C-alpha positions in Angstrom: -19.5 -124.2 52.7 -17.0 -124.9 50.0 -13.2 -124.3 50.5 -11.0 -123.7 47.4 -7.2 -123.3 47.3 -5.5 -121.3 44.6 -1.7 -121.8 44.7 1.1 -120.6 42.5 4.2 -122.0 41.0 7.5 -120.1 41.4 5.6 -117.4 43.3 5.9 -115.9 46.8 2.2 -116.1 47.8 -1.0 -118.1 47.3 -4.7 -117.4 48.2 -7.4 -119.4 50.0 -10.9 -118.8 48.6 -13.7 -119.6 51.0 -17.2 -119.9 49.4 -20.4 -120.1 51.6 -24.1 -120.0 50.9 -26.1 -116.8 51.1 -28.1 -116.2 54.3 -31.3 -115.8 52.2 -31.3 -117.9 49.2 -33.4 -116.9 46.2 -35.7 -119.6 45.1 -37.2 -119.6 41.7 -39.7 -122.3 40.6 -40.2 -123.1 36.9 -43.4 -124.7 35.8 -41.6 -127.1 33.4 -38.5 -127.8 35.6 -38.3 -127.3 39.3 -34.9 -125.6 39.9 -33.5 -123.9 42.9 -30.8 -121.1 42.8 -28.1 -121.0 45.5 -26.4 -117.7 46.2 -22.7 -117.9 47.4 -20.1 -115.3 48.5 -16.3 -115.9 48.0 -13.8 -114.7 50.7 -10.1 -114.4 49.7 -7.4 -114.7 52.3 -3.6 -114.1 51.2 -1.0 -116.6 52.2 2.8 -116.8 51.5 4.3 -119.8 49.7 6.7 -122.0 51.7 10.1 -120.3 52.1 8.6 -116.8 52.0 7.5 -114.5 54.9 5.8 -111.2 55.7 3.1 -109.2 54.1 5.2 -108.8 50.9 6.2 -112.5 50.9 9.9 -112.0 51.0 12.4 -114.9 50.5 13.7 -116.4 53.7 17.5 -116.1 54.3 19.3 -118.8 52.3 16.6 -118.6 49.6 13.2 -120.2 49.3 14.6 -123.5 47.9 16.8 -123.9 51.0 15.5 -121.6 53.8 18.1 -121.0 56.5 20.5 -123.2 54.5 18.5 -126.2 55.5 20.3 -125.9 58.8 17.4 -124.3 60.7 13.8 -123.2 60.5 12.6 -119.9 59.0 9.8 -117.9 60.6 7.8 -117.9 57.4 4.2 -117.2 56.4 2.2 -114.1 56.0 2.7 -113.2 59.6 6.3 -114.4 59.9 9.4 -112.2 60.3 11.9 -114.4 58.4 14.1 -115.1 61.4 16.1 -118.4 61.2 16.1 -120.6 64.3 19.4 -122.6 63.6 20.0 -126.2 64.4 22.4 -127.0 67.2 26.0 -126.0 66.4 25.0 -123.4 63.8 24.6 -119.6 63.8 24.3 -116.7 61.5 21.4 -115.0 59.6 21.1 -118.0 57.4 22.7 -120.6 59.8 25.8 -120.4 57.6 28.3 -120.3 60.5 29.4 -122.6 63.2 29.1 -121.6 66.9 32.2 -120.9 68.8 34.0 -124.2 69.6 32.5 -126.1 66.6 34.0 -127.1 63.3 33.3 -128.8 60.0 30.4 -128.7 57.6 28.1 -130.2 60.3 29.5 -127.9 63.0 30.6 -130.6 65.3 31.8 -129.7 68.8 35.6 -129.3 69.2 37.3 -131.8 71.5 40.4 -129.9 72.6 41.3 -129.3 76.3 41.9 -125.9 77.7 45.6 -126.3 76.8 45.0 -126.0 73.1 42.9 -124.2 70.5 40.7 -125.8 68.0 40.9 -125.4 64.2 37.2 -124.3 64.2 34.7 -122.9 61.7 32.9 -124.4 58.7 36.2 -125.0 57.0 38.1 -126.1 60.1 39.3 -129.6 60.7 38.9 -129.8 64.5 42.6 -130.3 65.0 44.0 -129.0 68.3 46.9 -126.6 68.5 48.6 -127.1 71.8 50.0 -124.5 74.1 53.6 -124.5 74.8 54.6 -127.5 77.0 51.5 -129.6 76.0 51.0 -132.3 73.5 48.5 -135.0 72.5 45.5 -135.1 70.1 43.5 -133.1 72.6 46.5 -131.3 74.2 46.0 -133.3 77.2 49.7 -134.3 77.9 52.3 -132.1 79.4 55.9 -132.2 77.9 59.3 -132.3 79.5 61.3 -129.1 79.5 62.5 -127.5 76.2 66.3 -128.0 76.5 67.1 -126.1 73.3 65.7 -122.9 74.9 68.4 -123.0 77.5 71.7 -121.9 76.0 70.7 -123.3 72.6 70.9 -126.8 74.1 74.7 -126.5 74.2 74.9 -126.0 70.5 76.9 -123.3 68.7 75.2 -120.0 68.2 75.3 -120.6 64.4 73.8 -124.1 64.8 70.3 -125.4 65.0 69.2 -127.3 68.1 66.6 -130.0 67.9 65.2 -132.1 70.8 63.6 -135.5 70.7 62.5 -136.5 74.1 65.5 -135.7 76.2 68.0 -136.0 73.4 69.4 -132.8 71.8 71.0 -132.7 68.3 73.1 -129.8 66.9 73.7 -129.0 63.2 75.6 -126.0 61.8 73.6 -123.5 59.8 74.0 -123.1 56.0 77.3 -121.5 55.2 79.1 -123.0 58.2 80.8 -126.3 58.9 81.6 -128.2 62.0 80.0 -130.7 64.5 77.2 -128.3 65.6 78.9 -127.6 68.9 81.7 -125.7 67.1 80.9 -124.1 63.6 83.2 -122.1 61.3 82.3 -120.1 58.1 82.7 -121.9 54.8 85.0 -120.1 52.3 83.4 -121.0 49.0 86.3 -119.4 47.1 88.7 -121.9 48.6 87.0 -124.8 46.8 88.7 -126.6 44.0 86.3 -125.2 41.5 87.1 -121.6 42.5 83.8 -121.2 44.1 82.0 -121.9 40.8 83.4 -118.7 39.2 84.7 -118.6 35.6 88.4 -119.2 34.9 88.7 -115.5 33.8 86.8 -114.3 36.9 87.8 -113.4 40.5 86.0 -115.0 43.5 85.5 -112.9 46.6 84.0 -114.2 49.9 81.2 -112.0 51.2 80.3 -114.0 54.3 79.5 -117.5 55.4 78.4 -119.4 52.4 78.3 -116.3 50.2 80.7 -115.2 47.4 80.9 -112.9 44.4 82.2 -113.7 41.0 83.5 -110.8 38.8 85.1 -111.1 35.4 88.7 -109.9 35.1 89.7 -106.8 33.2 89.3 -107.3 29.4 86.4 -109.7 30.0 82.7 -109.2 30.4 79.9 -111.3 31.9 78.4 -112.3 35.2 81.6 -113.9 36.6 80.1 -117.4 36.2 80.4 -116.9 32.4 83.0 -114.5 31.0 83.9 -113.7 27.4 86.5 -111.4 25.8 85.3 -107.8 25.8 84.9 -106.6 22.3 84.8 -102.9 21.3 81.9 -102.0 19.1 82.8 -101.9 15.4 81.5 -99.1 13.1 80.2 -101.0 10.1 80.4 -97.8 8.0 84.2 -98.1 8.2 84.1 -101.2 5.9 82.9 -100.7 2.4 80.8 -97.7 3.5 78.5 -100.0 5.3 77.2 -101.4 1.9 75.9 -97.9 1.1 76.4 -96.2 -2.3 79.7 -94.4 -2.7 77.7 -91.2 -3.1 75.8 -91.8 0.2 76.5 -91.0 3.8 76.6 -94.1 6.0 75.5 -94.1 9.7 75.8 -97.2 11.9 72.8 -96.6 14.2 73.9 -99.6 16.4 77.4 -98.1 16.8 75.9 -94.7 17.6 73.4 -96.2 20.1 74.5 -95.4 23.7 72.5 -98.4 24.9 74.2 -100.8 22.5 70.9 -102.2 21.2 69.3 -102.8 24.7 66.1 -101.1 25.6 63.6 -101.3 28.5 59.9 -102.3 28.1 57.1 -102.1 30.7 53.6 -103.5 30.6 50.8 -101.1 29.7 49.3 -102.1 33.1 52.2 -100.6 35.0 55.6 -101.5 36.5 56.4 -105.1 37.2 53.4 -106.6 35.4 55.1 -109.0 32.9 55.6 -112.7 33.4 58.6 -114.3 31.6 56.4 -115.5 28.7 54.7 -112.1 28.4 58.1 -110.5 28.5 59.3 -112.6 25.6 56.2 -111.8 23.6 56.6 -108.1 24.3 60.2 -108.0 22.9 59.1 -110.1 19.9 56.4 -107.7 19.0 59.0 -104.9 19.0 61.2 -106.9 16.6 63.6 -107.9 19.4 64.6 -110.7 21.8 65.1 -110.7 25.6 68.6 -109.3 26.3 71.2 -111.5 27.8 73.2 -110.6 30.9 76.3 -109.9 28.7 74.3 -107.6 26.4 73.0 -105.7 29.4 76.6 -105.5 30.7 77.8 -103.9 27.4 74.9 -101.4 27.7 75.8 -100.6 31.3 79.4 -99.9 30.5 78.3 -97.7 27.7 76.3 -95.6 30.3 72.9 -97.3 30.5 71.5 -97.0 34.0 68.0 -97.7 35.1 66.7 -98.6 38.6 64.0 -100.9 37.5 64.4 -104.7 37.5 63.5 -106.6 34.3 63.6 -110.1 32.9 66.8 -111.2 31.0 67.6 -114.3 29.0 67.3 -117.6 30.7 64.7 -116.3 33.2 67.2 -114.1 35.0 66.2 -110.8 36.6 68.4 -107.7 37.1 69.0 -104.1 36.2 72.0 -101.8 35.3 73.5 -99.1 37.5 76.4 -96.7 36.6 76.7 -94.8 39.9 76.5 -95.7 43.5 73.2 -95.1 45.3 71.9 -96.5 48.5 68.3 -96.2 47.1 69.1 -98.2 44.0 71.1 -101.4 44.1 72.4 -100.8 47.6 75.3 -98.9 46.3 76.4 -101.5 43.8 77.7 -100.3 40.4 77.2 -102.8 37.5 74.4 -105.3 37.1 72.2 -105.7 40.2 71.5 -109.4 39.7 68.5 -111.1 41.2 69.6 -114.4 39.7 67.6 -117.0 37.8 64.0 -117.2 38.9 62.4 -120.6 39.6 58.9 -119.1 39.4 58.3 -117.9 35.9 54.9 -116.5 36.9 56.7 -113.7 38.8 56.2 -110.3 37.2 58.8 -107.8 36.3 59.7 -105.4 33.5 61.9 -106.7 30.6 65.1 -105.7 28.9 65.1 -106.3 25.1 67.9 -106.4 22.6 67.7 -105.4 18.9 70.6 -104.8 16.5 70.0 -101.4 14.8 70.4 -101.0 11.1 73.0 -99.1 9.0 71.4 -95.9 7.7 72.3 -94.8 4.1 71.4 -91.4 2.8 72.4 -89.9 -0.5 74.7 -86.9 -0.3 73.5 -83.4 -1.2 72.9 -83.1 -4.9 72.0 -86.8 -5.2 68.7 -88.7 -5.1 68.0 -92.3 -4.2 67.6 -94.7 -1.2 71.2 -94.5 -0.1 72.0 -97.8 -1.6 71.5 -96.4 -5.1 72.2 -92.7 -5.6 71.9 -90.6 -8.8 73.6 -87.2 -9.4 72.4 -84.6 -11.8 71.6 -85.3 -15.4 75.1 -84.8 -16.6 76.5 -87.1 -13.9 73.9 -89.8 -14.8 74.9 -89.6 -18.4 78.6 -90.0 -17.4 77.8 -93.0 -15.2 76.3 -95.1 -17.9 78.5 -96.4 -20.7 75.5 -97.0 -22.9 75.1 -93.1 -23.2 78.7 -92.5 -24.1 78.1 -91.5 -27.8 75.4 -88.9 -26.8 77.6 -87.6 -24.0 80.5 -87.1 -26.4 78.4 -85.0 -28.7 77.2 -82.9 -25.7 80.8 -82.3 -24.7 81.8 -81.4 -28.2 78.9 -79.0 -28.3 80.0 -77.4 -25.0 83.6 -76.9 -26.2 82.6 -75.3 -29.5 80.1 -72.6 -28.4 78.6 -70.6 -25.6 75.2 -72.2 -26.2 76.8 -75.6 -25.7 78.3 -74.4 -22.4 74.9 -73.1 -21.3 73.4 -76.5 -22.3 75.8 -78.4 -20.1 75.2 -75.9 -17.2 71.5 -76.6 -17.6 72.1 -80.3 -17.3 74.0 -79.7 -14.0 71.7 -77.1 -12.5 70.0 -78.5 -9.4 67.5 -75.7 -9.1 65.4 -76.6 -12.2 63.8 -80.0 -13.0 64.1 -81.2 -16.6 63.2 -84.1 -18.8 66.0 -85.5 -21.0 65.5 -87.9 -23.9 68.7 -89.9 -24.6 69.4 -92.2 -27.5 71.6 -95.1 -26.4 74.6 -96.3 -28.3 72.6 -98.9 -30.1 70.6 -96.1 -31.8 73.3 -93.4 -32.0 76.4 -94.7 -33.6 79.9 -93.3 -32.7 80.4 -91.9 -36.2 76.9 -90.3 -36.3 76.8 -86.6 -35.7 73.8 -84.6 -34.4 73.3 -80.9 -35.0 73.3 -78.5 -32.1 69.6 -78.0 -32.7 69.1 -81.8 -32.5 70.9 -81.9 -29.2 68.8 -79.1 -27.8 65.7 -80.8 -29.1 66.3 -83.7 -26.7 65.8 -81.5 -23.6 62.7 -80.1 -22.0 63.2 -77.8 -19.0 59.5 -77.5 -18.2 59.8 -80.1 -15.4 60.4 -83.8 -14.9 57.8 -85.7 -16.8 57.4 -89.3 -15.6 56.5 -92.1 -18.0 53.1 -92.6 -16.4 52.3 -88.9 -17.2 53.0 -89.3 -20.9 49.5 -90.1 -22.1 48.5 -90.4 -25.7 48.7 -87.0 -27.5 50.7 -85.3 -24.8 52.9 -82.4 -26.0 56.3 -81.8 -24.4 57.9 -78.5 -25.2 61.6 -78.5 -25.8 64.3 -75.8 -25.4 64.0 -75.1 -29.1 60.4 -74.0 -28.6 59.1 -77.0 -30.6 57.1 -79.7 -28.9 57.6 -83.4 -28.9 54.5 -85.6 -29.5 53.7 -88.6 -27.3 52.1 -91.6 -29.1 50.5 -94.4 -27.0 49.7 -97.8 -28.4 46.2 -99.0 -27.5 45.5 -102.5 -26.2 44.1 -104.7 -29.0 41.6 -106.4 -26.6 40.6 -103.1 -25.0 41.3 -100.0 -27.2 40.5 -97.6 -24.3 43.5 -98.9 -22.4 47.1 -98.1 -23.5 49.8 -100.7 -23.4 53.1 -99.9 -21.6 54.6 -98.7 -25.0 55.2 -95.1 -25.9 56.7 -93.2 -28.8 58.3 -89.8 -28.7 57.7 -88.5 -32.3 58.8 -91.6 -34.2 61.2 -93.0 -31.6 60.2 -95.8 -29.3 61.0 -95.5 -25.6 63.1 -98.5 -24.6 63.8 -97.5 -20.9 62.2 -94.9 -18.8 62.2 -93.1 -15.4 65.9 -93.0 -14.8 66.0 -90.5 -11.9 68.5 -87.7 -11.5 68.7 -85.1 -8.8 67.5 -82.4 -11.2 65.2 -84.4 -13.5 64.5 -87.6 -15.3 65.8 -89.5 -18.3 64.0 -91.6 -20.8 66.0 -93.7 -23.3 65.0 -93.7 -27.0 65.8 -96.3 -29.7 67.3 -93.5 -31.8 68.0 -89.8 -31.8 65.4 -87.1 -32.3 65.8 -84.7 -35.3 64.8 -81.1 -34.8 62.6 -79.4 -37.4 64.3 -76.8 -39.6 64.6 -73.3 -38.1 61.9 -70.8 -39.1 63.0 -67.9 -41.4 64.2 -64.9 -39.6 62.9 -61.3 -40.3 64.6 -58.0 -40.0 63.9 -56.5 -36.6 62.3 -53.4 -38.2 60.2 -55.6 -40.4 59.1 -57.6 -37.4 58.1 -54.4 -35.5 56.2 -53.2 -38.6 54.3 -56.4 -38.9 53.4 -56.3 -35.3 52.2 -52.8 -35.6 50.2 -53.7 -38.6 48.5 -56.5 -36.8 47.7 -54.1 -34.0 46.1 -51.5 -36.4 44.1 -54.1 -38.2 42.7 -55.3 -34.8 41.9 -51.7 -33.9 40.1 -51.1 -37.2 38.0 -54.3 -36.7 37.0 -53.0 -33.3 36.1 -49.6 -34.7 34.0 -51.1 -37.5 32.2 -53.3 -35.0 31.5 -50.3 -32.8 30.2 -48.3 -35.9 27.9 -51.1 -36.8 26.6 -51.3 -33.3 25.9 -47.5 -33.3 24.2 -47.8 -36.7 21.7 -50.3 -35.4 21.1 -48.7 -32.1 21.0 -45.0 -33.0 19.7 -45.0 -36.6 17.3 -42.2 -35.7 20.0 -39.7 -34.8 21.2 -37.1 -37.3 24.4 -37.6 -39.2 27.6 -36.3 -37.5 31.3 -36.9 -37.2 33.3 -38.6 -34.3 37.1 -38.7 -33.8 39.2 -41.4 -32.2 42.7 -40.6 -31.0 45.7 -42.9 -30.5 48.6 -40.9 -29.1 52.4 -41.3 -28.5 53.1 -43.9 -31.3 56.7 -43.8 -32.6 57.0 -42.2 -35.9 59.2 -45.0 -37.2 56.4 -47.5 -36.6 53.8 -45.2 -38.2 55.9 -44.5 -41.3 56.1 -48.3 -41.9 52.4 -48.8 -41.8 51.5 -45.5 -43.7 48.0 -44.2 -44.3 45.1 -46.5 -45.0 41.5 -46.1 -46.2 38.6 -48.2 -45.0 35.8 -48.4 -47.6 36.0 -44.7 -48.2 34.6 -44.0 -44.8 37.6 -44.0 -42.5 40.4 -41.6 -43.2 43.8 -41.3 -41.4 46.0 -38.4 -41.1 49.5 -38.4 -39.7 50.0 -35.3 -37.6 53.1 -35.1 -35.4 53.0 -38.1 -33.0 49.2 -38.7 -33.2 46.9 -40.6 -35.5 43.4 -39.2 -36.0 40.8 -41.7 -37.2 37.7 -40.2 -38.7 34.6 -42.3 -39.1 30.9 -41.9 -39.6 28.2 -42.5 -37.0 24.5 -42.9 -37.8 
């Protein structure tokens, strides 16, 4: 019989293989070689690896590497149940605990008497905690009587009694002074330093060893530090807050009822910010942690919030403006928790940020508030470089109704316009422009910005004639225009001067309007228009006749009539009768025109 062992690595079972010879071996004899065959049958028997138990080979408590925590023996094997039999002093499913009355990593036996209790358990030290009246390492010695328990050992009620052997010592509690047998409250405000309050503060005794410092009227602070109370100043009252004279100034800090102080809370909830996190939270909001004084200003302005937060110098407090027993114990002012020694404490935070001055241009003006522009006429008047062109516009306005309308147009806020203005370097004081030239500088078809004036753009003026935009191509890349533009033959030297009703572009010289077109008599103009209409009508009729000729050439010859009714006689008399290649005839009868043509 041959016994083989098949084992596994990092497994929960292994197998014994038992091989034995067959009961009736088969013998085969070879003539050349005499050989004998042996028949064998293997038998497999399952076994668990060490540290495993049961038919499924489960790990023993504590793990297969350390069954029963190496403090006991596991009932392992294929037939085992995994129960740990713990070493002396240990207990638990994996022998991880000490028995009652044992301590330490090796679960030693405690050595205390019945007058004490042992610091037991795996983490215990074995020290004995003695019952009252017993002492000694094992609580084996009985003490003398506790004299301090009898009438406080003869000490004052506000004193601490201590006993060493049979000797009693008395010491007054904090906030009291005396020999311990007689103790009186200490008045901190009677000290030479005024109880530590500021020179402009009042010290009030609240109890033994307790006082309160409050700044006097006209001062603000916590009483330990007081400064002269300053009323907020409206910065808009001085030089319009640096805003433009045509802008409305608003001091947002002066208008703020919280005087620049605001409350922040962690996204995690209330009281979740350490002091460092509070500083960072304010910094991310463009602010700093508020000081006690800044919070005091906000409180006096009406800021009240029953939620404590960090202040400057690791202080904690919150403002109240009315008495409430549920908030600040009825205190009105700053409920002060004082400076915190532990900066890992978590609170909310009060931040401080000076708000800006807001500048907004008045109605009828455009700009950012620091620069404001009025209408086109006002912009012309505000720039000395435009004085010559402005003088000619004023002269034009005073000499004709059209000039007055032109000035109204420059002041009208309901329509956006584009105005081309020659500066004084291109339009001399003694140079005179015609009224058509002046009108030629204005386009009331909208405000055209410089970037929209591409090469070949046409800008229609009030005269009806268009200005032509010429762009200069880049020499290195002809498909790209340089930042240079011409309006007709005048170079743009400055552009995009905004007005509330349009835009101004400055030219190197004035524009000259084309000569006016010849005027026709009104009757002549009407006659020409009617003639054009009749010619168009005849062309349409001839086209229709041709179409009929090619599509109905098999039909017999016959006449058709076309009628145009209700034309004024005056218009017809101007045009008269007409003949179209001897085919079309016209006849003026009353207020109708009858047109006769042939159809094939």
